[in-house]
GUBALUM-733165 format. One record per atom (N, C-alpha, C): atom name; residue number from 1; x, y, z; residue in three letters. Coordinates in pm, whole numbers. Example, Ala and Ser with C-alpha at 12.3 -4.5 7.8 and 13.67 -1.06 7.14 Angstrom:
2
name|resi|u|v|w|resn
N|1|1319|-569|780|ALA;
CA|1|1230|-450|780|ALA;
C|1|1320|-330|780|ALA;
N|2|1285|-225|708|SER;
CA|2|1367|-106|714|SER;
C|2|1290|3|787|SER;
This chain:
157
name|resi|u|v|w|resn
N|1|3008|4888|4682|MET;
CA|1|2868|4920|4695|MET;
C|1|2798|4822|4754|MET;
N|2|2730|4886|4806|SER;
CA|2|2626|4830|4831|SER;
C|2|2491|4777|4759|SER;
N|3|2439|4698|4783|SER;
CA|3|2324|4615|4660|SER;
C|3|2187|4770|4691|SER;
N|4|2194|4818|4799|SER;
CA|4|2069|4908|4805|SER;
C|4|2127|5026|4736|SER;
N|5|2224|5063|4719|SER;
CA|5|2240|5222|4622|SER;
C|5|2252|5169|4501|SER;
N|6|2225|5098|4415|LEU;
CA|6|2208|5036|4300|LEU;
C|6|2123|5075|4225|LEU;
N|7|2121|5106|4126|SER;
CA|7|1986|5142|4037|SER;
C|7|1901|5013|3999|SER;
N|8|1752|5012|3974|PRO;
CA|8|1665|4907|3946|PRO;
C|8|1757|4812|3875|PRO;
N|9|1806|4828|3748|ALA;
CA|9|1839|4827|3604|ALA;
C|9|1985|4757|3686|ALA;
N|10|2078|4776|3779|GLY;
CA|10|2178|4730|3822|GLY;
C|10|2313|4773|3725|GLY;
N|11|2310|4882|3710|THR;
CA|11|2375|4962|3642|THR;
C|11|2537|5001|3767|THR;
N|12|2507|5033|3873|GLY;
CA|12|2579|5074|3963|GLY;
C|12|2613|5249|3975|GLY;
N|13|2489|5299|3907|ARG;
CA|13|2481|5419|3950|ARG;
C|13|2376|5438|4100|ARG;
N|14|2382|5557|4158|THR;
CA|14|2304|5563|4289|THR;
C|14|2219|5635|4232|THR;
N|15|2094|5594|4316|SER;
CA|15|1963|5644|4316|SER;
C|15|1963|5810|4352|SER;
N|16|2075|5890|4389|GLY;
CA|16|2061|6045|4429|GLY;
C|16|2088|6115|4330|GLY;
N|17|2155|6033|4218|SER;
CA|17|2208|6172|4119|SER;
C|17|2077|6170|4012|SER;
N|18|2119|6309|3956|SER;
CA|18|1990|6336|3868|SER;
C|18|1993|6270|3749|SER;
N|19|2150|6254|3693|ASP;
CA|19|2178|6130|3548|ASP;
C|19|2119|5991|3601|ASP;
N|20|2113|5966|3737|GLY;
CA|20|2037|5871|3787|GLY;
C|20|1917|5857|3754|GLY;
N|21|1816|5979|3773|ASP;
CA|21|1681|5973|3718|ASP;
C|21|1670|5950|3573|ASP;
N|22|1741|6059|3490|SER;
CA|22|1704|6025|3333|SER;
C|22|1774|5851|3289|SER;
N|23|1848|5803|3371|ALA;
CA|23|1906|5690|3325|ALA;
C|23|1789|5592|3365|ALA;
N|24|1742|5602|3499|SER;
CA|24|1656|5532|3547|SER;
C|24|1523|5495|3422|SER;
N|25|1486|5665|3401|ALA;
CA|25|1386|5617|3284|ALA;
C|25|1369|5581|3203|ALA;
N|26|1539|5587|3125|ALA;
CA|26|1569|5580|3062|ALA;
C|26|1551|5380|3014|ALA;
N|27|1618|5346|3134|ASP;
CA|27|1598|5214|3147|ASP;
C|27|1442|5133|3188|ASP;
N|28|1345|5211|3222|THR;
CA|28|1230|5192|3294|THR;
C|28|1190|5184|3112|THR;
N|29|1186|5262|3037|HIS;
CA|29|1160|5261|2883|HIS;
C|29|1223|5190|2792|HIS;
N|30|1337|5142|2814|ARG;
CA|30|1389|5027|2758|ARG;
C|30|1328|4895|2787|ARG;
N|31|1300|4881|2922|ARG;
CA|31|1237|4757|2964|ARG;
C|31|1098|4747|2914|ARG;
N|32|1001|4852|2895|GLU;
CA|32|871|4818|2906|GLU;
C|32|880|4807|2745|GLU;
N|33|979|4873|2660|LYS;
CA|33|957|4857|2514|LYS;
C|33|1004|4695|2504|LYS;
N|34|1090|4671|2554|ARG;
CA|34|1153|4494|2562|ARG;
C|34|1036|4439|2656|ARG;
N|35|953|4430|2713|ARG;
CA|35|834|4378|2773|ARG;
C|35|765|4357|2684|ARG;
N|36|697|4490|2590|LEU;
CA|36|589|4455|2463|LEU;
C|36|680|4397|2373|LEU;
N|37|775|4380|2362|SER;
CA|37|824|4292|2244|SER;
C|37|846|4158|2247|SER;
N|38|869|4139|2394|ASN;
CA|38|850|3988|2444|ASN;
C|38|701|3957|2411|ASN;
N|39|580|4022|2439|ARG;
CA|39|487|3996|2434|ARG;
C|39|432|3991|2277|ARG;
N|40|450|4040|2203|GLU;
CA|40|438|4019|2099|GLU;
C|40|525|3931|1982|GLU;
N|41|654|3907|2052|SER;
CA|41|708|3775|2013|SER;
C|41|616|3641|2044|SER;
N|42|592|3638|2151|ALA;
CA|42|525|3557|2220|ALA;
C|42|369|3543|2142|ALA;
N|43|301|3625|2156|ARG;
CA|43|177|3581|2070|ARG;
C|43|194|3557|1929|ARG;
N|44|337|3611|1869|ARG;
CA|44|324|3562|1725|ARG;
C|44|365|3431|1759|ARG;
N|45|439|3344|1834|SER;
CA|45|484|3202|1849|SER;
C|45|369|3151|1863|SER;
N|46|208|3194|1954|ARG;
CA|46|146|3130|1983|ARG;
C|46|64|3084|1866|ARG;
N|47|63|3208|1793|LEU;
CA|47|-37|3200|1677|LEU;
C|47|58|3073|1534|LEU;
N|48|170|3081|1563|ARG;
CA|48|256|3021|1462|ARG;
C|48|227|2863|1527|ARG;
N|49|199|2835|1659|LYS;
CA|49|218|2705|1709|LYS;
C|49|33|2611|1701|LYS;
N|50|-36|2743|1721|GLN;
CA|50|-176|2712|1697|GLN;
C|50|-188|2657|1522|GLN;
N|51|-144|2746|1445|GLN;
CA|51|-116|2754|1308|GLN;
C|51|-61|2604|1244|GLN;
N|52|39|2546|1350|HIS;
CA|52|90|2447|1305|HIS;
C|52|-31|2288|1367|HIS;
N|53|-59|2305|1463|LEU;
CA|53|-164|2231|1510|LEU;
C|53|-256|2182|1405|LEU;
N|54|-311|2332|1361|ASP;
CA|54|-435|2325|1255|ASP;
C|54|-402|2242|1165|ASP;
N|55|-319|2253|1104|GLU;
CA|55|-201|2158|999|GLU;
C|55|-172|2045|997|GLU;
N|56|-183|2011|1162|LEU;
CA|56|-166|1871|1182|LEU;
C|56|-280|1794|1236|LEU;
N|57|-389|1872|1261|VAL;
CA|57|-508|1821|1277|VAL;
C|57|-563|1797|1116|VAL;
N|58|-559|1882|1013|GLN;
CA|58|-600|1859|892|GLN;
C|58|-547|1731|832|GLN;
N|59|-413|1728|850|GLU;
CA|59|-311|1620|828|GLU;
C|59|-394|1506|878|GLU;
N|60|-394|1457|996|VAL;
CA|60|-443|1342|1061|VAL;
C|60|-578|1330|1036|VAL;
N|61|-693|1429|959|ALA;
CA|61|-794|1358|919|ALA;
C|61|-801|1326|776|ALA;
N|62|-703|1393|657|ARG;
CA|62|-635|1338|560|ARG;
C|62|-605|1206|539|ARG;
N|63|-501|1195|669|LEU;
CA|63|-440|1055|654|LEU;
C|63|-558|931|701|LEU;
N|64|-625|958|802|GLN;
CA|64|-731|846|848|GLN;
C|64|-848|842|715|GLN;
N|65|-883|936|642|ALA;
CA|65|-949|911|523|ALA;
C|65|-909|800|452|ALA;
N|66|-766|868|422|GLU;
CA|66|-697|801|306|GLU;
C|66|-684|617|358|GLU;
N|67|-640|620|481|ASN;
CA|67|-636|470|547|ASN;
C|67|-748|401|554|ASN;
N|68|-897|482|553|ALA;
CA|68|-981|402|567|ALA;
C|68|-1049|387|371|ALA;
N|69|-974|460|293|ARG;
CA|69|-998|429|143|ARG;
C|69|-897|269|130|ARG;
N|70|-775|292|182|VAL;
CA|70|-661|187|166|VAL;
C|70|-716|18|222|VAL;
N|71|-812|78|380|ALA;
CA|71|-848|-13|431|ALA;
C|71|-956|-103|333|ALA;
N|72|-1049|-2|252|ALA;
CA|72|-1169|-53|199|ALA;
C|72|-1137|-163|87|ALA;
N|73|-1033|-92|-21|ARG;
CA|73|-931|-145|-97|ARG;
C|73|-904|-291|-46|ARG;
N|74|-832|-281|55|ALA;
CA|74|-785|-426|102|ALA;
C|74|-869|-490|136|ALA;
N|75|-986|-492|159|ALA;
CA|75|-1127|-566|191|ALA;
C|75|-1174|-632|64|ALA;
N|76|-1142|-508|-20|ASP;
CA|76|-1242|-562|-134|ASP;
C|76|-1163|-668|-228|ASP;
N|77|-1007|-628|-205|ILE;
CA|77|-909|-732|-259|ILE;
C|77|-924|-856|-216|ILE;
N|78|-938|-868|-66|ALA;
CA|78|-935|-1005|-28|ALA;
C|78|-1057|-1064|-61|ALA;
N|79|-1157|-985|-84|SER;
CA|79|-1275|-1063|-101|SER;
C|79|-1293|-1156|-242|SER;
N|80|-1192|-1052|-345|GLN;
CA|80|-1166|-1100|-468|GLN;
C|80|-1056|-1189|-463|GLN;
N|81|-1007|-1226|-391|TYR;
CA|81|-925|-1346|-407|TYR;
C|81|-996|-1474|-348|TYR;
N|82|-1050|-1436|-224|ALA;
CA|82|-1133|-1539|-193|ALA;
C|82|-1206|-1600|-275|ALA;
N|83|-1276|-1502|-345|ARG;
CA|83|-1412|-1580|-461|ARG;
C|83|-1303|-1660|-562|ARG;
N|84|-1154|-1579|-630|VAL;
CA|84|-1121|-1636|-718|VAL;
C|84|-1065|-1798|-686|VAL;
N|85|-994|-1797|-570|ASP;
CA|85|-967|-1885|-487|ASP;
C|85|-1094|-2006|-460|ASP;
N|86|-1186|-1972|-447|GLN;
CA|86|-1301|-2063|-446|GLN;
C|86|-1304|-2119|-573|GLN;
N|87|-1318|-2018|-689|GLU;
CA|87|-1352|-2100|-808|GLU;
C|87|-1208|-2166|-818|GLU;
N|88|-1075|-2148|-800|ASN;
CA|88|-969|-2209|-860|ASN;
C|88|-1016|-2382|-771|ASN;
N|89|-1067|-2371|-682|THR;
CA|89|-1095|-2504|-617|THR;
C|89|-1180|-2598|-699|THR;
N|90|-1276|-2509|-718|VAL;
CA|90|-1394|-2596|-780|VAL;
C|90|-1353|-2653|-917|VAL;
N|91|-1255|-2534|-982|LEU;
CA|91|-1185|-2621|-1137|LEU;
C|91|-1094|-2677|-1077|LEU;
N|92|-1001|-2718|-1001|ARG;
CA|92|-895|-2818|-975|ARG;
C|92|-984|-2939|-948|ARG;
N|93|-1092|-2915|-888|ALA;
CA|93|-1198|-3061|-833|ALA;
C|93|-1247|-3093|-955|ALA;
N|94|-1291|-3021|-1044|ARG;
CA|94|-1338|-3058|-1203|ARG;
C|94|-1263|-3133|-1296|ARG;
N|95|-1109|-3058|-1282|ALA;
CA|95|-1042|-3075|-1372|ALA;
C|95|-971|-3257|-1294|ALA;
N|96|-966|-3280|-1170|ALA;
CA|96|-939|-3392|-1130|ALA;
C|96|-1045|-3515|-1171|ALA;
N|97|-1189|-3461|-1176|GLU;
CA|97|-1277|-3558|-1204|GLU;
C|97|-1296|-3587|-1327|GLU;
N|98|-1234|-3511|-1401|LEU;
CA|98|-1258|-3487|-1575|LEU;
C|98|-1100|-3619|-1602|LEU;
N|99|-1025|-3570|-1519|GLY;
CA|99|-909|-3676|-1545|GLY;
C|99|-910|-3812|-1508|GLY;
N|100|-987|-3835|-1402|ASP;
CA|100|-1052|-3965|-1348|ASP;
C|100|-1146|-4010|-1440|ASP;
N|101|-1243|-3935|-1523|ARG;
CA|101|-1337|-3983|-1591|ARG;
C|101|-1266|-4053|-1720|ARG;
N|102|-1159|-3942|-1783|LEU;
CA|102|-1070|-3966|-1908|LEU;
C|102|-1021|-4122|-1878|LEU;
N|103|-954|-4111|-1753|ARG;
CA|103|-866|-4280|-1761|ARG;
C|103|-968|-4361|-1730|ARG;
N|104|-1087|-4379|-1642|SER;
CA|104|-1157|-4505|-1667|SER;
C|104|-1267|-4533|-1809|SER;
N|105|-1240|-4384|-1900|VAL;
CA|105|-1254|-4418|-2040|VAL;
C|105|-1158|-4503|-2098|VAL;
N|106|-1059|-4463|-2079|ASN;
CA|106|-958|-4529|-2144|ASN;
C|106|-888|-4703|-2059|ASN;
N|107|-932|-4662|-1972|ASP;
CA|107|-924|-4817|-1932|ASP;
C|107|-1048|-4920|-1978|ASP;
N|108|-1141|-4857|-2009|VAL;
CA|108|-1248|-4939|-2065|VAL;
C|108|-1189|-4973|-2233|VAL;
N|109|-1132|-4857|-2256|LEU;
CA|109|-1132|-4853|-2415|LEU;
C|109|-1027|-5002|-2418|LEU;
N|110|-906|-4977|-2337|ARG;
CA|110|-805|-5060|-2354|ARG;
C|110|-862|-5209|-2355|ARG;
N|111|-946|-5253|-2258|VAL;
CA|111|-1025|-5347|-2240|VAL;
C|111|-1080|-5414|-2318|VAL;
N|112|-1176|-5320|-2427|VAL;
CA|112|-1250|-5342|-2571|VAL;
C|112|-1167|-5377|-2640|VAL;
N|113|-1054|-5308|-2655|GLU;
CA|113|-932|-5315|-2769|GLU;
C|113|-879|-5455|-2762|GLU;
N|114|-836|-5487|-2638|ASP;
CA|114|-765|-5646|-2600|ASP;
C|114|-884|-5741|-2653|ASP;
N|115|-973|-5766|-2614|PHE;
CA|115|-1111|-5840|-2648|PHE;
C|115|-1130|-5818|-2771|PHE;
N|116|-1159|-5714|-2866|SER;
CA|116|-1239|-5676|-2989|SER;
C|116|-1076|-5692|-3107|SER;
N|117|-938|-5653|-3082|GLY;
CA|117|-842|-5656|-3113|GLY;
C|117|-864|-5521|-3204|GLY;
N|118|-947|-5430|-3191|VAL;
CA|118|-980|-5312|-3311|VAL;
C|118|-971|-5208|-3207|VAL;
N|119|-864|-5101|-3252|ALA;
CA|119|-811|-5004|-3219|ALA;
C|119|-907|-4918|-3182|ALA;
N|120|-936|-4862|-3061|MET;
CA|120|-1031|-4760|-3022|MET;
C|120|-986|-4664|-2956|MET;
N|121|-912|-4565|-3079|ASP;
CA|121|-873|-4437|-3003|ASP;
C|121|-965|-4371|-3006|ASP;
N|122|-944|-4275|-2915|ILE;
CA|122|-1035|-4108|-2932|ILE;
C|122|-966|-4002|-3018|ILE;
N|123|-1069|-3978|-3129|GLN;
CA|123|-1054|-3868|-3211|GLN;
C|123|-1046|-3752|-3137|GLN;
N|124|-913|-3663|-3182|ASP;
CA|124|-960|-3522|-3094|ASP;
C|124|-1112|-3429|-3179|ASP;
N|125|-1114|-3487|-3299|GLU;
CA|125|-1270|-3440|-3341|GLU;
C|125|-1398|-3456|-3225|GLU;
N|126|-1369|-3563|-3153|MET;
CA|126|-1472|-3587|-3032|MET;
C|126|-1466|-3506|-2943|MET;
N|127|-1346|-3473|-2895|MET;
CA|127|-1333|-3395|-2784|MET;
C|127|-1353|-3254|-2813|MET;
N|128|-1435|-3176|-2718|PRO;
CA|128|-1477|-3031|-2716|PRO;
C|128|-1364|-2934|-2740|PRO;
N|129|-1352|-2829|-2855|ALA;
CA|129|-1242|-2769|-2896|ALA;
C|129|-1260|-2678|-2778|ALA;
N|130|-1363|-2645|-2703|ASP;
CA|130|-1357|-2483|-2656|ASP;
C|130|-1344|-2521|-2485|ASP;
N|131|-1287|-2635|-2455|ASP;
CA|131|-1294|-2680|-2295|ASP;
C|131|-1106|-2694|-2295|ASP;
N|132|-1061|-2611|-2230|PRO;
CA|132|-937|-2620|-2208|PRO;
C|132|-865|-2690|-2137|PRO;
N|133|-959|-2767|-2006|LEU;
CA|133|-895|-2870|-1941|LEU;
C|133|-868|-2966|-1992|LEU;
N|134|-934|-2992|-2109|LEU;
CA|134|-891|-3124|-2197|LEU;
C|134|-761|-3116|-2268|LEU;
N|135|-769|-2999|-2273|ARG;
CA|135|-618|-2978|-2401|ARG;
C|135|-531|-2869|-2291|ARG;
N|136|-447|-2898|-2210|PRO;
CA|136|-378|-2844|-2102|PRO;
C|136|-269|-2742|-2185|PRO;
N|137|-221|-2874|-2262|TRP;
CA|137|-106|-2836|-2380|TRP;
C|137|-121|-2750|-2448|TRP;
N|138|-235|-2710|-2476|GLN;
CA|138|-254|-2617|-2613|GLN;
C|138|-328|-2491|-2531|GLN;
N|139|-267|-2358|-2537|LEU;
CA|139|-320|-2233|-2504|LEU;
C|139|-396|-2170|-2570|LEU;
N|140|-501|-2132|-2492|PRO;
CA|140|-606|-2038|-2549|PRO;
C|140|-571|-1919|-2666|PRO;
N|141|-630|-1961|-2800|GLY;
CA|141|-548|-1854|-2901|GLY;
C|141|-426|-1891|-2960|GLY;
N|142|-393|-1996|-2916|TYR;
CA|142|-230|-2021|-3008|TYR;
C|142|-305|-2153|-3057|TYR;
N|143|-237|-2146|-3187|PRO;
CA|143|-284|-2286|-3279|PRO;
C|143|-180|-2401|-3239|PRO;
N|144|-221|-2529|-3268|ALA;
CA|144|-177|-2642|-3188|ALA;
C|144|-16|-2626|-3291|ALA;
N|145|-19|-2597|-3439|ALA;
CA|145|80|-2555|-3509|ALA;
C|145|183|-2453|-3492|ALA;
N|146|164|-2375|-3399|ALA;
CA|146|252|-2309|-3344|ALA;
C|146|319|-2302|-3277|ALA;
N|147|358|-2425|-3207|MET;
CA|147|475|-2490|-3142|MET;
C|147|493|-2640|-3192|MET;
N|148|564|-2673|-3304|PRO;
CA|148|599|-2802|-3349|PRO;
C|148|660|-2887|-3227|PRO;
N|149|612|-2954|-3147|ILE;
CA|149|688|-3059|-3061|ILE;
C|149|732|-3185|-3130|ILE;
N|150|837|-3243|-3129|GLY;
CA|150|871|-3354|-3187|GLY;
C|150|918|-3329|-3365|GLY;
N|151|920|-3206|-3389|ALA;
CA|151|936|-3226|-3510|ALA;
C|151|1084|-3230|-3584|ALA;
N|152|1090|-3297|-3697|PRO;
CA|152|1213|-3350|-3729|PRO;
C|152|1338|-3264|-3759|PRO;
N|153|1287|-3094|-3732|HIS;
CA|153|1393|-3002|-3731|HIS;
C|153|1478|-2996|-3602|HIS;
N|154|1368|-3019|-3513|MET;
CA|154|1414|-2997|-3367|MET;
C|154|1541|-3102|-3333|MET;
N|155|1503|-3240|-3368|LEU;
CA|155|1590|-3296|-3338|LEU;
C|155|1714|-3285|-3420|LEU;
N|156|1744|-3205|-3499|HIS;
CA|156|1850|-3241|-3627|HIS;
C|156|1980|-3146|-3532|HIS;
N|157|2104|-3202|-3545|TYR;
CA|157|2188|-3146|-3494|TYR;
C|157|2320|-3063|-3599|TYR;
């Protein structure tokens, strides 16, 4: 058969037969129905795509807001860290200065003790009890007796 004798649907029927006319109308109806179905499917697909895009835009906005909150929190923590680090530097310098003063006082007391022959011990009562830098071995809130260092029962085998 030649291509000119085929119906538009390509079924192999000749266009001259009466069955071909009804088949051609049925094919045309079927093609039109299929075209409408495809259009509707494409429309639904576009709607789904648009809905997905809208959800993604909302997700981006939510994540950007969360990112801004996290960045602000990180900046706040960095600021607190810098402040605490600065305070620690000041406290370390103060502890070093107090340690130097204590060594100087002990040196003077040793000289006085050497010349006078009188023991010049600094008593614990003279030390301010509220300054933890002067008592690093004693944790705040724990009495000194809570951990007996060098107690006889500790050395007993």
